[in-house]
C-alpha positions, -999 to 999 in steps of 0.1 A, spaced: -88 -276 558 -86 -241 543 -117 -222 531 -106 -225 494 -99 -263 497 -133 -267 514 -149 -247 485 -132 -270 459 -147 -301 476 -180 -285 483 -197 -290 450 -189 -327 448 -201 -332 484 -234 -314 479 -240 -330 446 -242 -363 465 -268 -351 490 -300 -371 490 -323 -342 482 -354 -364 482 -354 -363 520 -352 -325 523 -381 -299 527 -387 -275 498 -367 -247 515 -336 -270 520 -341 -273 557 -319 -261 585 -286 -271 569 -292 -258 533 -311 -233 513 -331 -239 481 -300 -240 459 -293 -275 472 -319 -287 446 -299 -271 417 -273 -287 394 -252 -255 387 -218 -257 405 -221 -220 412 -254 -223 428 -243 -253 448 -213 -234 461 -239 -211 479 -263 -239 491 -250 -238 526 -250 -201 530 -273 -187 558 -287 -164 530 -321 -178 521 -312 -180 483 -337 -189 457 -329 -199 421 -342 -175 394 -379 -183 388 -414 -170 391 -417 -186 426 -392 -161 440 -408 -131 423 -443 -142 436 -429 -144 471 -415 -108 467 -449 -96 456 -467 -113 486 -441 -100 511 -439 -66 495 -400 -68 494 -375 -58 467 -354 -86 451 -316 -89 454 -303 -108 423 -267 -119 428 -250 -131 395 -217 -149 391 -201 -182 380 -183 -210 398 -147 -201 387 -150 -164 396 -123 -153 421 -142 -122 434 -174 -142 436 -156 -165 461 -143 -135 480 -177 -119 484 -193 -152 494 -167 -159 521 -168 -123 535 -205 -116 532 -228 -145 521 -214 -168 548 -217 -141 574 -247 -147 597 -252 -109 604 -252 -100 567 -275 -129 558 -299 -118 585 -301 -83 569 -306 -98 534 -333 -122 546 -351 -95 565 -352 -69 537 -351 -88 504 -360 -119 485 -325 -131 474 -319 -149 442 -286 -165 429 -280 -168 392 -253 -187 373 -244 -163 344 -232 -192 323 -265 -210 326 -286 -179 322 -268 -154 298 -301 -137 292 -305 -127 328 -268 -117 331 -268 -97 298 -299 -77 308 -287 -66 342 -250 -62 331 -262 -38 305 -282 -20 333 -250 -19 354 -230 -4 325 -257 23 320 -257 32 357 -220 29 365 -201 30 332 -185 -4 340 -193 -39 352 -180 -72 364 -188 -102 386 -202 -107 411 -230 -86 398 -256 -76 424 -288 -61 412 -317 -48 432 -351 -52 415 -387 -45 421 -409 -76 421 -416 -70 384 -380 -74 376 -371 -37 370 -336 -28 382 -332 3 403 -297 -1 419 -267 -21 408 -233 -29 424 -205 -54 417 -183 -64 446 -196 -50 479 -171 -52 508 -179 -65 543 -164 -33 559 -164 2 544 -132 10 527 -120 42 508 -150 53 487 -169 20 490 -197 16 516 -201 -17 534 -226 -42 522 -248 -38 553 -249 -1 549 -260 -5 512 -286 -31 522 -301 -11 550 -302 21 529 -320 4 500 -343 -15 523 -352 17 542 -358 37 510 -381 9 498 -403 14 529 -401 51 531 -396 65 496 -404 36 472 -415 58 443 -380 71 440 -367 36 435 -396 26 411 -391 58 390 -354 50 388 -362 15 377 -386 27 351 -361 51 336 -334 24 335 -359 0 319 -368 26 293 -331 30 285 -326 -8 281 -356 -9 257 -343 20 237 -308 4 235 -324 -27 221 -345 -9 195 -313 9 184 -292 -22 183 -299 -31 146 -307 -10 116 -324 -16 83 -308 -36 55 -325 -14 29 -300 6 9 -270 -11 25 -243 -24 2 -216 -50 12 -181 -38 4 -146 -38 17 -149 -4 34 -158 -17 69 -130 -43 67 -105 -15 60 -118 6 88 -115 -23 112 -79 -30 102 -71 7 107 -85 6 143 -66 -25 152 -34 -10 138 -40 22 158 -41 3 191 -16 -24 184 12 -28 209 42 -32 186 66 -41 215 45 -66 235 17 -77 211 -20 -74 218 -40 -41 218 -41 -13 242 -28 -13 278 -35 -36 307 -54 -57 313 -49 -77 281 -73 -104 270 -65 -130 243 -97 -121 222 -86 -147 197 -114 -142 173 -98 -107 166 -66 -125 156 -84 -149 133 -100 -119 116 -67 -101 111 -53 -131 93 -83 -130 70 -79 -93 64 -42 -100 56 -53 -126 31 -80 -104 15 -65 -70 15 -28 -80 11 -19 -62 43 12 -76 57 7 -57 89 -26 -75 96 -9 -109 96 20 -95 116 -3 -82 144 -20 -115 147 12 -137 147 30 -113 170 2 -114 195 -1 -152 194 36 -154 199 34 -131 229 6 -151 244 23 -185 240 56 -173 255 40 -154 284 28 -161 319 -7 -161 305 0 -194 289 4 -225 311 38 -239 301 36 -269 324 1 -282 318 -7 -261 287 -39 -241 280 -43 -204 283 -55 -184 314 -82 -158 312 -62 -127 307 -31 -108 318 -34 -82 344 -3 -63 329 6 -50 296 35 -74 292 14 -106 294 34 -115 325 9 -120 353 -23 -138 345 -56 -140 361 -53 -178 365 -88 -189 357 -90 -212 326 -122 -212 304 -132 -236 277 -141 -209 253 -107 -193 255 -90 -227 247 -113 -232 217 -109 -197 202 -72 -196 207 -67 -230 191 -87 -218 161 -65 -187 158 -34 -208 162 -46 -232 135 -52 -203 111 -18 -188 120 -1 -222 112 -18 -224 78 -9 -187 70 28 -189 82 36 -227 81 55 -220 114 54 -251 136 54 -227 166 17 -224 160 9 -261 152 26 -269 185 3 -244 202 -27 -261 188 -15 -295 200 -7 -282 235 -41 -265 239 -59 -297 226 -39 -318 250 -50 -297 280 -86 -298 270 -87 -336 263 -68 -343 295 -85 -320 320 -118 -306 306 -133 -337 289 -162 -357 303 -159 -395 300 -190 -394 279 -175 -369 254 -187 -335 264 -163 -307 275 -164 -291 309 -167 -253 313 -135 -243 330 -112 -243 360 -109 -219 389 -81 -194 396 -79 -203 433 -65 -232 452 -53 -236 487 -68 -203 497 -48 -181 472 -52 -173 436 -27 -191 414 -11 -213 440 -14 -244 419 7 -228 391 35 -211 410 71 -223 416 102 -213 435 137 -222 422 141 -246 451 109 -264 441 121 -267 405 155 -280 415 140 -306 439 122 -321 409 148 -316 381 181 -316 400 206 -287 403 219 -287 367 187 -291 347 168 -271 373 191 -242 369 188 -243 331 149 -245 334 148 -216 358 169 -194 335 148 -202 304 114 -198 322 123 -168 343 120 -185 377 141 -164 401 148 -161 438 130 -127 439 100 -141 421 79 -125 394 46 -128 413 43 -121 450 76 -138 459 70 -168 438 72 -175 401 49 -178 371 66 -200 346 71 -180 314 96 -178 285 115 -145 282 125 -155 246 121 -186 225 142 -218 227 164 -209 197 176 -177 213 182 -194 247 202 -221 230 225 -195 214 228 -179 249 238 -212 264 260 -222 235 243 -255 228 221 -269 200 184 -259 201 174 -295 197 193 -305 228 179 -276 248 144 -285 237 149 -320 250 161 -308 284 132 -284 287 106 -309 274 117 -335 300 118 -309 327 83 -297 318 70 -333 320 87 -339 354 73 -306 368 39 -315 355 40 -349 372 50 -332 404 23 -305 400 -4 -332 397 2 -340 434 -9 -305 444 -45 -296 453 -61 -287 421 -83 -257 415 -121 -263 414 -133 -276 379 -168 -265 367 -180 -297 353 -212 -285 337 -214 -290 299 -227 -260 278 -239 -265 243 -225 -232 230 -190 -236 244 -189 -272 233 -198 -261 198 -167 -238 199 -145 -266 211 -159 -290 184 -151 -264 158 -115 -260 172 -108 -297 174 -122 -304 140 -101 -276 125 -71 -290 143 -78 -324 128 -81 -308 94 -49 -287 96 -27 -311 115 -42 -344 100 -48 -359 134 -76 -384 136 -78 -383 175 -89 -347 173 -117 -355 149 -128 -384 172 -129 -361 202 -149 -334 183 -173 -361 170 -178 -375 205 -188 -341 219 -212 -336 191 -228 -369 197 -229 -362 235 -249 -331 228 -272 -347 203 -279 -376 226 -282 -358 259 -289 -321 253 -316 -322 226 -353 -328 235 -374 -353 216 -390 -324 198 -355 -313 185 -351 -283 208 -315 -278 220 -309 -273 257 -281 -252 271 -267 -270 301 -260 -306 312 -247 -319 345 -250 -351 363 -276 -367 340 -298 -336 338 -301 -313 307 -319 -280 313 -325 -244 301 -338 -240 266 -309 -231 243 -300 -195 234 -289 -182 200 -253 -188 209 -261 -225 216 -275 -229 181 -250 -208 163 -219 -221 179 -230 -257 177 -238 -253 140 -203 -238 136 -189 -270 151 -211 -292 129 -198 -274 97 -162 -278 108 -169 -315 116 -182 -320 80 -152 -302 66 -128 -325 87 -144 -359 81 -171 -355 54 -198 -373 73 -228 -358 56 -249 -364 88 -233 -334 103 -240 -312 73 -276 -324 74 -278 -316 111 -262 -281 106 -289 -273 80 -317 -286 102 -306 -268 134 -300 -236 114 -336 -237 101 -347 -242 137 -325 -213 148 -341 -189 123 -376 -200 133 -370 -197 170 -349 -166 171 -357 -146 139 -372 -111 141 -383 -110 104 -357 -85 93 -326 -106 91 -313 -103 127 -318 -128 155 -328 -123 191 -305 -138 218 -335 -156 233 -360 -178 215 -397 -171 211 -405 -200 235 -382 -187 263 -387 -163 291 -383 -126 283 -363 -108 310 -374 -72 306 -362 -70 270 -356 -95 242 -321 -84 233 -301 -87 201 -263 -88 205 -241 -76 177 -209 -69 196 -185 -97 204 -173 -102 240 -152 -130 255 -171 -151 230 -183 -140 195 -217 -125 188 -243 -153 182 -258 -131 155 -226 -128 136 -217 -165 139 -252 -173 126 -248 -150 96 -215 -166 88 -230 -201 92 -258 -193 68 -234 -180 42 -212 -211 44 -242 -235 43 -255 -216 13 -222 -221 -5 -223 -259 2 -259 -263 -8 -264 -237 -35 -293 -222 -15 -294 -186 -27 -323 -176 -4 -302 -187 25 -272 -166 13 -295 -136 11 -306 -140 46 -271 -142 58 -262 -111 39 -293 -94 52 -281 -101 88 -248 -84 80 -265 -54 65 -287 -47 95 -257 -48 118 -233 -25 98 -243 7 115 -235 -6 149 -203 -23 136 -192 11 123 -193 25 159 -174 -5 173 -152 -19 145 -129 -38 168 -158 -52 187 -175 -69 158 -148 -93 145 -171 -121 137 -194 -98 118 -163 -87 98 -155 -124 93 -190 -130 79 -186 -99 57 -152 -111 44 -169 -144 34 -199 -127 18 -176 -106 -4 -161 -138 -19 -148 -154 -38 -165 -183 -20 -149 -214 -34 -163 -248 -30 -141 -276 -42 -161 -308 -51 -140 -339 -50 -151 -369 -70 -129 -395 -55 -114 -424 -75 -89 -436 -50 -76 -428 -16 -42 -416 -28 -55 -389 -51 -81 -378 -26 -55 -374 1 -32 -355 -22 -59 -330 -31 -70 -325 5 -34 -321 16 -28 -294 -9 -59 -275 2 -53 -279 39 -17 -268 40 -28 -234 28 -48 -206 45 -79 -205 24 -105 -189 47 -132 -186 20 -128 -222 6 -151 -251 16 -149 -287 4 -177 -312 -6 -168 -348 -10 -190 -365 -36 -203 -399 -26 -226 -417 -51 -238 -440 -24 -249 -413 -1 -284 -405 -12 -291 -378 15 -259 -359 6 -270 -358 -30 -304 -344 -19 -288 -317 2 -267 -300 -26 -271 -297 -63 -234 -290 -67 -228 -327 -67 -250 -334 -97 -230 -345 -127 -196 -344 -109 -178 -376 -119 -142 -387 -120 -122 -379 -151 -101 -406 -168 -105 -428 -136 -86 -402 -115 -96 -382 -84 -112 -351 -99 -118 -317 -84 -143 -291 -95 -139 -255 -84 -173 -238 -80 -180 -201 -74 -217 -192 -70 -237 -212 -95 -207 -218 -118 -182 -246 -117 -151 -245 -137 -137 -273 -158 -125 -303 -137 -89 -309 -129 -71 -340 -118 -40 -328 -100 -34 -308 -68 -12 -284 -88 -40 -276 -112 -64 -271 -83 -42 -247 -65 -35 -228 -97 -73 -223 -101 -78 -211 -66 -50 -186 -69 -66 -170 -100 
């Protein structure tokens, strides 16, 4: 069995070990990671390195033994993390050096984003870059003094070997320790200064369209008109940027804003970055043409791209984008969904010892499944050639859409679509017999919140009840399994165990999902929960000025208590929280909540001005704050009228419009929002009230009248 195949099976095998019979250090066969639930940590549980999980026990040992600490950070679907493990951490000689000179700690960055963020920032200060695996050398009081990413087993080009680096640091610790401690103190001081400078004062700040126009201009400046996306290789989907551009197009009347978003989404869906056989999107393209992906698939990318595609469908009414939503949802519900309802974190890039093997095809393999005629057609359309487009094999990608290919073949587009759809299904069935990449089956509250939001939006936009059911099932899973009896959200669940106090992103993203759930199905319980958890969030993470810390007041502080304003692969928790507060304020009429949401935006504007294309969710919140914030209250007389009104709203892109559904029998809903008071049907018909701020306009009883009001 190959190393990669063994690695894919390892987590499941080690999860079944009877740990009750093992000594506290794991014994001769394992190290201390055998007692962990994280798939990433379990992948290293049989290493000869004497790994510890992050915790006070390891740092106390470092103080007792007077050793520095090696903290190695990664995640279970990380290709280069696998490479470094196989080369070095499974190597007895390397392990002996690590165990002699250091106290080694392994950290799953997806479980502990606070640890990862702190030391990744240190890496960026020291080296100007970053990535995973991230290897940080610390004093026993957690101060970093040296940082590296991938360290090769053997020296190459300008890179020293891992043993050379280890020996040099270990020797310096013994002979010139003060040099390392002074370096650590300077780096810590830099981290503290960065955190103090992260946010400004809200005093004197005014909310206006200026930052939105600046953001649009920066995106336009870097837009790749030929290939979609922004800048050169590598290209990441960063789908929250695309959702923002659609909002800017709506607000500012800028056709180019919408064009940039739609063109990029089209490029992604037609490209090798998109899985045309099993659906879903890979992590990023290594080239500027979106041809060659890094084959890893992450839950958050599926969620954010689905949200952007749903926005694009509403803005354009082009079924290309609704199909994209359906395909991504199909992948997640099929391959990343736990039987109890939660969503798994992602899938690896590697299988059978090589990155991408699971996804690659030769013309002969395609023809064996589809036959010569249909196989030849499929290969033409999906750029599968004898020469290959990736290391002698082929990533399935569309050079152009089906309509253009049909014209090239001289057949009807519908007929070609049927042939390709049948071929895709047959190839999918054949691919299912291959050895799958490793799947990280832990459930994270934050990422589930994003997927709940995406599926609820898909249910709203596409009118599909099954998506609403899946989103609700995930929400219930989190509420039943990942919330302590005292109400505290936890971050991670796996194999019956929920652990790690939730971070700001867990609260903010899950509340985003709950708001979208209410909008999709009008179950007032989700609105109530969003308000309750948002209040908990402000209490646990608030700094008293409007911004929120990434870690709660009841959690460990790793050197600094950071505040993140910039988006990354996922949006900033601060910005999502501000947007949530503004939307909940609109639904409940709570002006104090609206002011807190606006305050969070104001304190972030200075940093956003420095990085306008890195703060898309802050711009989304600003766009909402600037209004008009429309709340449509539906007093329902009959199902038909209600459906007609909702359909009229949902077929349009109305990013600043929310809906309340009046229910005279729902006492709790009537307590939550004064907007429902006095809202009754008119002449026995379904009636809509358009409310802006504290003012509601005269009621209307037809979809046409309602849309006319919204457009004025």
